[in-house]
C-alpha positions in Angstrom: 21.4 80.0 114.1 24.5 81.1 112.1 23.8 82.1 108.6 24.6 79.4 106.0 27.8 80.4 104.1 27.7 81.0 100.4 29.7 78.6 98.3 31.6 78.9 95.0 30.3 77.1 91.9 33.6 75.1 92.3 32.8 73.8 95.8 32.5 70.2 94.6 35.8 70.4 92.8 37.5 71.7 95.9 36.0 69.0 98.1 37.2 66.4 95.6 40.7 67.7 96.0 40.6 67.4 99.8 40.5 71.1 100.5 40.3 72.4 104.0 37.7 75.2 104.1 37.4 78.5 106.0 34.7 81.1 106.2 35.6 84.5 104.7 33.3 87.4 104.1 30.2 85.2 104.3 31.7 82.5 102.0 33.0 79.0 102.6 36.2 78.9 100.5 39.3 76.7 100.4 42.0 77.6 103.0 44.5 75.1 101.7 44.7 71.8 99.8 48.2 70.5 100.7 49.7 73.1 103.1 49.9 76.9 103.1 53.7 76.8 102.8 53.7 74.4 99.8 51.1 76.5 98.0 52.9 79.7 98.8 56.2 78.4 97.5 54.5 77.0 94.3 53.2 80.5 93.5 56.6 82.1 94.1 58.6 79.6 92.0 56.1 77.9 89.6 52.4 78.7 89.7 49.2 78.4 91.7 45.5 78.4 90.8 43.1 80.2 93.1 39.3 80.2 93.1 38.4 83.8 93.9 34.7 83.6 92.8 33.7 85.2 96.1 34.9 88.6 94.6 32.2 90.9 93.2 31.8 92.2 89.7 29.9 95.4 89.0 29.1 96.6 85.5 28.7 100.2 84.5 27.3 101.0 81.0 25.9 104.0 79.1 26.9 107.4 77.8 27.6 108.6 81.3 29.6 105.5 82.4 33.0 107.3 82.5 31.5 110.3 84.3 30.2 107.9 87.0 33.6 106.1 87.4 35.3 109.5 87.7 32.8 110.6 90.3 33.2 107.7 92.7 36.8 106.5 92.2 40.0 108.3 93.3 42.2 107.4 90.2 41.7 109.2 86.9 39.8 106.8 84.7 40.2 109.3 81.8 43.8 107.9 81.4 42.4 104.4 80.8 42.4 103.1 77.3 40.2 100.2 76.0 41.6 96.9 77.3 43.3 98.5 80.3 42.8 98.0 84.0 43.3 100.6 86.8 43.6 100.1 90.5 41.5 102.7 92.3 39.7 103.4 95.6 36.1 104.3 96.5 36.0 106.8 99.3 33.4 108.3 101.7 32.9 112.1 101.8 35.3 112.0 104.8 38.0 110.4 102.7 37.8 107.0 104.4 38.3 104.0 102.1 35.0 102.2 101.3 36.8 99.7 99.1 39.8 99.1 96.8 38.8 98.0 93.3 40.1 97.3 89.8 38.4 99.2 87.0 38.4 97.5 83.6 37.6 99.7 80.5 35.8 97.7 77.8 34.9 100.8 75.9 34.2 104.5 76.6 30.7 103.5 77.6 31.4 100.1 79.3 33.4 99.5 82.5 33.4 96.7 85.0 34.8 96.8 88.5 36.1 93.9 90.5 35.3 94.6 94.2 35.9 92.9 97.5 33.5 90.1 98.5 32.6 91.7 101.8 31.8 95.0 100.2 30.0 94.0 97.0 26.4 94.9 98.0 27.5 98.2 99.7 29.7 99.1 96.7 26.8 98.4 94.3 24.4 100.6 96.3 27.0 103.4 96.6 27.8 103.5 92.9 24.2 103.3 91.9 23.4 106.1 94.3 25.8 108.4 92.5 24.9 107.3 89.0 23.7 109.9 86.4 20.6 109.2 84.4 22.6 107.9 81.4 24.7 105.3 83.4 23.3 101.8 84.2 24.8 100.0 87.1 24.5 96.2 87.5 25.7 93.8 90.2 26.7 90.9 88.0 28.6 89.0 90.7 26.4 85.9 90.6 27.0 85.5 86.9 30.8 85.0 87.1 33.4 82.4 88.1 36.7 84.1 88.8 40.0 82.3 89.0 43.5 83.7 89.6 46.5 81.9 87.9 49.6 83.4 89.6 53.3 82.7 89.5 56.4 82.8 87.1 54.9 80.1 84.9 51.4 81.6 84.8 51.7 83.2 81.4 53.2 80.1 79.7 50.5 77.9 81.2 47.7 80.3 80.0 49.3 80.8 76.6 49.1 77.0 76.1 45.4 77.1 76.5 44.5 80.1 74.2 45.4 81.0 70.6 47.1 84.2 71.7 50.6 85.2 72.6 49.9 86.5 76.1 53.5 87.5 76.6 52.8 90.7 74.6 49.9 91.7 76.9 51.2 94.2 79.4 50.6 94.4 83.2 47.2 95.8 84.0 45.8 95.0 80.5 43.2 92.5 79.5 42.1 90.5 76.5 39.0 88.5 75.6 39.7 84.9 74.5 38.3 81.4 74.7 39.6 78.4 76.7 38.3 75.3 75.0 34.9 76.7 73.9 34.5 79.0 77.0 34.6 82.8 76.5 36.8 84.4 79.2 38.3 87.8 80.0 42.0 87.5 80.9 43.4 90.3 83.0 47.1 90.5 83.7 46.5 91.5 87.3 46.7 89.7 90.7 47.1 89.8 94.4 50.3 87.9 95.1 53.3 90.0 94.0 53.9 87.7 91.1 53.2 87.8 87.4 49.7 86.3 86.8 46.2 86.5 85.5 42.7 86.9 86.8 40.3 84.9 84.6 36.6 85.9 84.4 34.1 83.4 83.0 30.4 84.5 82.7 29.0 81.0 83.1 29.1 79.6 86.7 28.0 76.2 85.4 31.2 75.8 83.4 33.4 76.8 86.3 34.5 73.3 87.2 35.4 72.6 83.6 37.6 75.7 83.4 39.3 74.9 86.7 40.1 71.3 85.5 41.3 72.5 82.1 43.8 75.0 83.7 45.0 72.5 86.3 45.6 70.0 83.4 47.4 72.5 81.3 49.7 73.5 84.1 50.6 70.1 85.4 53.9 69.9 83.6 54.8 73.4 85.0 54.1 72.3 88.5 50.9 74.2 88.9 49.0 73.4 92.1 45.6 74.5 93.5 46.1 77.2 96.1 43.8 78.4 98.9 43.1 81.6 100.8 45.9 80.8 103.3 48.6 81.2 100.7 46.8 84.1 99.2 47.1 85.9 102.5 50.8 85.1 103.1 51.7 86.1 99.6 49.8 89.4 99.7 51.4 90.4 103.1 54.9 89.8 101.6 53.9 92.0 98.7 52.4 94.6 101.1 49.0 94.5 99.3 46.2 95.7 101.6 43.3 93.6 102.7 40.0 95.3 103.3 39.1 95.1 107.0 42.8 94.9 108.0 45.0 97.6 106.4 42.1 99.6 104.9 38.6 100.4 105.9 36.2 103.4 106.2 38.3 104.8 109.1 41.5 104.8 107.0 42.5 107.3 104.2 44.6 106.5 101.2 47.4 108.8 102.5 47.6 106.8 105.8 47.6 103.5 104.0 50.4 104.4 101.6 48.0 104.4 98.6 48.4 108.1 97.7 49.7 107.2 94.2 46.2 105.9 93.4 44.6 109.3 94.2 44.5 111.9 91.4 43.2 115.2 92.8 42.9 116.6 89.3 39.3 115.5 89.0 36.2 115.7 91.2 35.3 112.6 93.2 33.6 111.7 96.4 36.0 112.4 99.3 38.4 114.7 97.4 37.9 117.7 99.6 38.6 115.7 102.8 41.7 114.2 101.2 43.0 117.6 100.1 42.5 118.8 103.7 44.4 115.9 105.2 47.2 116.3 102.7 47.6 119.9 103.9 47.3 119.1 107.6 49.2 115.8 107.8 48.1 112.3 108.7 47.8 111.0 112.3 49.3 107.6 111.5 51.1 105.7 108.7 51.1 102.0 107.6 54.5 100.5 108.1 56.2 97.1 107.6 57.8 95.4 110.6 60.3 92.6 110.8 59.7 90.7 114.0 62.6 89.2 115.9 62.5 85.5 117.0 59.7 83.2 116.0 56.6 85.0 117.5 53.9 85.8 115.0 52.1 89.2 115.4 48.4 89.1 115.0 45.8 91.9 114.1 45.2 94.1 117.1 48.5 93.5 118.8 49.8 96.8 120.2 53.0 98.4 118.9 55.3 100.0 121.4 58.1 102.6 121.4 59.6 102.0 124.8 56.7 101.8 127.3 54.4 103.9 125.0 51.8 102.4 122.8 52.2 104.0 119.4 50.1 101.8 117.1 48.6 98.4 116.3 49.2 95.5 114.0 46.8 94.9 111.1 48.3 91.7 109.6 51.1 89.3 110.5 52.5 86.1 109.2 55.7 84.1 108.8 57.3 85.1 105.5 58.3 81.9 103.7 60.3 84.0 101.2 62.3 85.8 103.9 62.4 83.1 106.5 61.2 85.3 109.3 58.0 86.8 110.8 56.7 90.0 109.4 53.8 92.3 110.1 51.9 95.3 108.8 50.6 97.9 111.2 49.8 101.6 111.8 52.0 103.8 113.9 52.1 107.5 114.7 54.1 109.3 111.9 57.1 110.1 114.1 57.7 106.3 114.6 57.3 105.3 110.9 60.9 105.8 109.6 62.8 102.7 108.3 65.2 101.4 110.9 63.1 102.5 113.9 63.3 99.9 116.7 59.9 99.1 118.1 58.2 96.2 120.0 55.0 94.3 119.6 52.9 93.0 122.4 52.4 89.3 121.6 50.8 87.0 124.2 51.7 89.1 127.2 55.3 89.9 126.3 57.1 92.5 124.3 58.8 91.2 121.1 61.4 93.3 119.4 60.6 94.6 115.9 62.0 97.0 113.4 60.4 99.2 110.8 61.5 98.2 107.3 60.7 99.4 103.8 57.8 97.9 102.0 57.1 95.6 100.2 58.8 92.8 102.1 59.1 90.9 98.9 59.5 92.2 95.4 59.5 90.0 92.2 62.8 90.1 90.3 
C-alpha cells in the first residue's frame, strides 16, 4: 500500500478553493487553482500567495551555534548580522550537495535554517551529528506554517497588514511582526525571481486564518493563490535550482553554478573536495537552453552535439515570460559556452536547442 501523504494545515482551505493537488516529497500540495499560466503571470505582474508549509525549519541555539553553522554550511555565516538571511549549501565530505538552505540569524546564538521538504529529516540528522556540545539542534518543522507572498505588489500587500514600512527592509533581511494578532517572521526572500516575502507562523492551527487574511488584503492588488505548478515554471525562468533536479549529492556547487555561495576561507564539511575540484576542473556544467519549436524538454532527455550525447536535461518548461520552451541541463564543459548549438532528444527525435546565458528571466 502506498504511504499516505502528509498534508498542510491549510489543506481544507485549498480544497475549498478548488485546488488540484499533486504529490511532492511525500506531501499532497496544491498544483494549481485556476491554471499554471494564470498563476505564473499573476506573480510576474501582480502577486501570488503560495502555501509552502512542506518546507522544513531547523533551529540551532547555544554558545556554539555559529560554530556549528560554519562547520556544515559553505557560505560564511560570520558575515551575517542579526536580522539577515544567507543562502548556503550543505555538502558531503566529497563535495556533493546535500541540500540548499537559507540561514536566518536571530542572534549570535540563535539561527534557524529553512530546508527542502524532501531533505528535512536527513538535514536534521546531519547537522545534529556535527553539533558541538554547546549547540542544540531542533527540527521545528511541525510547528510552522510557511507562506510565500511573491510578486511586484507583494511588499505593498504585506505592508497593509502590518504596522511597519516593509519597503525599508532589504533583500535577504527579515523582521518579526504581527498580522492581526498572529506573530510572524517576515523574510524578504523567495523562489520566483520576483520581489517577495516568506512568512513563518509558529502556530499551525492559525494557518488558515493567516492565509485568508493575506488573500483578503491582496484582493485589490489582484493577488491570487498559486500552486506548485507556477512555482516550478517561475523558478526555472529565474534559474533557481530544485533539489533532485539541478542539485543532489552527486552534484558539486561548482558544477551547478553556485560557486558564489562557497567561501573557502573557513572550514566546513566538503571544503577539501571542493578545493580539489576547483584546481582540477569540473566534468560538467549546468547550462540554460532555448528549445526551438514547441517541444518541451523533460528531465532525463539526452543533450546532443551532433551525434554525440554530451549531457542531459534536469528541468524543462514553457516560459510564459519569453513565449518559448526553455530547459536546464548538464553538459560537458566544452559544450557550455553561450551560443553553442545543441539538440535535445525529445520523444524519439532531435530538437534543436541553443545554450543561452542564465537566468532566462531577470526582474527589472
